[in-house]
Every structure is written in structure tokens, then in C-alpha cells.
C-alpha positions as CSV (number, residue, x, y, z in Angstrom):
1,X,46.7,5.5,14.3
2,X,44.5,2.5,13.5
3,X,41.0,2.7,12.5
4,X,38.8,0.3,14.2
5,X,34.9,0.1,13.8
6,X,33.6,1.6,17.2
7,X,30.4,-1.3,17.3
8,X,32.8,-4.3,16.7
9,X,36.1,-3.0,17.4
10,X,38.0,-5.1,14.4
11,X,40.4,-3.2,12.0
12,X,40.2,-3.5,8.7
13,X,39.9,-1.4,5.4
14,X,35.8,-1.9,5.0
15,X,34.9,0.7,7.1
16,X,33.0,3.8,6.4
17,X,32.3,7.1,8.0
18,X,28.7,7.8,8.5
19,X,28.3,10.9,10.7
20,X,30.3,13.8,12.3
21,X,31.6,11.8,15.1
22,X,35.4,12.5,15.9
23,X,38.4,10.3,15.0
24,X,38.2,7.3,17.4
25,X,34.2,6.9,17.1
26,X,33.9,7.8,13.5
27,X,34.7,4.2,11.8
28,X,32.1,1.6,11.7
29,X,31.5,-1.3,9.5
30,X,28.3,-1.2,7.1
31,X,27.1,-4.6,8.4
32,X,27.8,-3.7,12.2
33,X,26.1,-0.3,11.7
34,X,22.9,-1.9,9.8
35,X,22.5,-4.5,12.4
36,X,22.6,-1.8,15.1
37,X,20.4,0.4,13.8
38,X,17.6,-2.7,13.1
39,X,18.0,-3.5,16.6
40,X,17.3,0.1,18.0
41,X,14.8,1.3,15.3
42,X,16.9,4.6,15.4
43,X,18.8,6.1,12.9
44,X,20.5,8.4,14.3
45,X,24.4,8.6,16.0
46,X,23.7,8.2,19.7
47,X,27.2,10.3,20.2
48,X,26.8,13.1,17.8
49,X,23.0,13.0,17.0
50,X,23.9,12.9,13.0
51,X,20.8,11.4,10.9
52,X,22.6,8.6,9.2
53,X,22.0,8.5,5.0
54,X,20.3,5.2,5.3
55,X,17.7,3.5,3.3
56,X,15.2,1.1,4.8
57,X,13.5,-1.2,3.0
58,X,10.9,-4.0,4.7
59,X,11.6,-7.2,5.4
60,X,10.3,-10.0,3.3
61,X,7.7,-12.5,3.9
62,X,10.6,-15.4,3.7
63,X,12.8,-13.3,6.1
64,X,9.3,-13.4,8.6
65,X,9.0,-17.2,8.2
66,X,12.6,-17.7,8.6
67,X,12.7,-15.7,12.1
68,X,9.4,-16.7,13.4
69,X,9.5,-20.7,13.8
70,X,5.8,-20.5,15.5
71,X,4.4,-19.1,12.7
72,X,6.2,-21.3,10.1
73,X,5.1,-24.9,12.0
74,X,1.3,-23.2,12.0
75,X,1.7,-22.5,8.5
76,X,3.1,-25.9,7.4
77,X,0.6,-27.9,9.5
78,X,-2.8,-25.9,8.4
79,X,-1.5,-26.7,4.8
80,X,-1.2,-30.3,5.9
81,X,-4.5,-30.3,7.3
82,X,-6.2,-28.5,4.4
83,X,-4.9,-31.3,2.3
84,X,-5.9,-33.8,4.3
85,X,-9.5,-32.4,4.8
86,X,-10.0,-31.9,1.2
87,X,-9.2,-34.9,0.0
88,X,-10.9,-37.0,3.0
89,X,-14.1,-34.9,1.7
90,X,-13.6,-35.5,-1.9
91,X,-13.4,-39.2,-1.1
92,X,-16.4,-39.4,1.0
93,X,-18.0,-37.4,-1.6
94,X,-16.9,-39.8,-4.8
95,X,-17.2,-42.6,-2.4
96,X,-20.8,-41.5,-2.0
97,X,-21.7,-41.0,-5.6
98,X,-20.6,-44.7,-6.6
99,X,-22.6,-46.5,-4.3
100,X,-25.7,-44.6,-4.8
101,X,-28.9,-46.6,-4.4
102,X,-32.4,-46.5,-3.4
103,X,-31.9,-47.6,0.0
104,X,-28.6,-44.7,0.7
105,X,-30.9,-41.7,-0.7
106,X,-31.6,-40.8,3.0
107,X,-27.6,-41.5,3.9
108,X,-26.1,-39.5,0.7
109,X,-28.7,-36.3,1.5
110,X,-26.9,-36.8,5.0
111,X,-23.6,-37.0,3.8
112,X,-24.2,-34.3,1.5
113,X,-25.4,-31.6,4.2
114,X,-22.7,-32.5,6.3
115,X,-19.8,-32.1,3.8
116,X,-21.2,-28.4,3.0
117,X,-21.4,-27.8,6.6
118,X,-17.6,-29.0,6.8
119,X,-16.2,-26.7,4.4
120,X,-18.5,-24.2,5.2
121,X,-16.6,-24.4,8.9
122,X,-13.5,-25.2,6.9
123,X,-13.4,-22.3,5.0
124,X,-14.2,-19.7,7.5
125,X,-11.4,-21.3,10.1
126,X,-9.3,-21.0,6.7
127,X,-10.0,-17.3,6.3
128,X,-9.8,-16.2,9.8
129,X,-6.3,-18.2,10.3
130,X,-4.8,-16.4,6.8
131,X,-6.2,-13.0,8.1
132,X,-4.3,-13.8,11.7
133,X,-1.2,-14.8,10.2
134,X,-1.6,-11.9,7.9
135,X,-2.0,-9.3,10.6
136,X,0.8,-11.2,12.5
137,X,3.1,-10.7,9.7
138,X,2.4,-6.8,9.0
139,X,3.0,-6.1,12.4
140,X,6.3,-7.4,12.1
141,X,7.2,-5.7,9.3
142,X,6.3,-2.6,10.8
143,X,9.5,-2.7,12.8
144,X,11.9,-5.1,11.1
145,X,13.6,-3.5,8.1
146,X,16.6,-4.5,5.8
147,X,18.6,-1.2,6.3
148,X,21.3,0.3,4.3
149,X,23.9,2.6,5.4
150,X,25.7,5.4,3.1
151,X,28.8,6.8,4.0
152,X,29.0,10.8,5.2
153,X,31.7,11.6,2.1
154,X,32.1,15.5,3.0
155,X,33.0,14.0,7.1
156,X,35.1,11.3,5.4
157,X,37.5,13.4,3.1
158,X,37.9,15.7,6.4
159,X,39.3,12.9,9.0
160,X,41.6,11.5,6.0
161,X,43.0,15.0,5.6
162,X,43.4,15.1,9.8
163,X,44.6,11.4,9.8
164,X,47.1,12.1,7.0
165,X,48.6,15.4,8.4
166,X,49.0,13.5,11.9
167,X,51.1,10.9,10.6
168,X,53.2,13.7,8.1
169,X,54.1,15.5,11.1
């Protein structure tokens, strides 16, 4: 009897026995089963209903950025815009400070007022942007896990004794 993974159907020695399924359906690769459980959001065998011995860890912020291209491009765009706006405001205020004279006092007050208003709008927009991205990440993280499955060692020993008995007869 050839042991095959019931998900990918490949036969090799890296197979585990995670549940109480019969011989033909008992074996599976850890990686295959982990990917299956991540996709189905389930933690029990579809065939024997055995609850897998598994460890669920929420995926990281880096994994979210790598999987969500729109989110990644938004964050890159926002970072570039933030740096440019801060630089332009600082440049304008510096220019205004060094060219200040009696004629430019009114212009100076208008420039500083405009700078403060733009900063307030920018900070409000930035806070909203960060909150929206944080909510998006937390929502994604709620349903995306790194799952590691442990072997059902009692069942594995039973299966190997059954297989050995079949081959020895």
C-alpha cells in the first residue's frame, strides 16, 4: 500500500496522520492541511469530524501588506505625499521667515495662517487614513491565520500496525 496525501495526492515520507480517518484518507502533508484549513476556516476533518490538534496564530502586518496590493500602494502613496507636503510647508515657512520685511507682514500672517490650516486638514486626513488602514488590517487578521497542525500520534501508531500486519500476511 502506497501512502498518499489526500489533498495533493503525492506519495512521500513527509506525511502525518492528523485525524481518525481510515487508511486511504489518513495521510496528509502538514503544509497541504494547513493551507486547506486556512482556506476553509475550519478546524475539523470533513470526513471523520475529528477536531484537528492545531495552533492558530494571526498573520502579521507584513503578510497583510504582501497579500493586499491595494493597501500597500495606498500606504506607499500616502508616505510619499506626506513627505512632500511637510517639505513644501517647511520650505514655504522658511522662505517667508527669511524674506520678512514691513511690506510682507500681511502676507506673512496669511502664509502662516494658511500653513496652520493645511497642517490641521492634513493631520485630520492622516489620522482618518491610518484609522481606516488599521481597521482594514484588523478585519483581515480576524480571518487569516498561520495554522500549524500536530499529528494524532495515537492514530498513527494504530495505522502503522494495521499497515505492517497487511504487508506481513
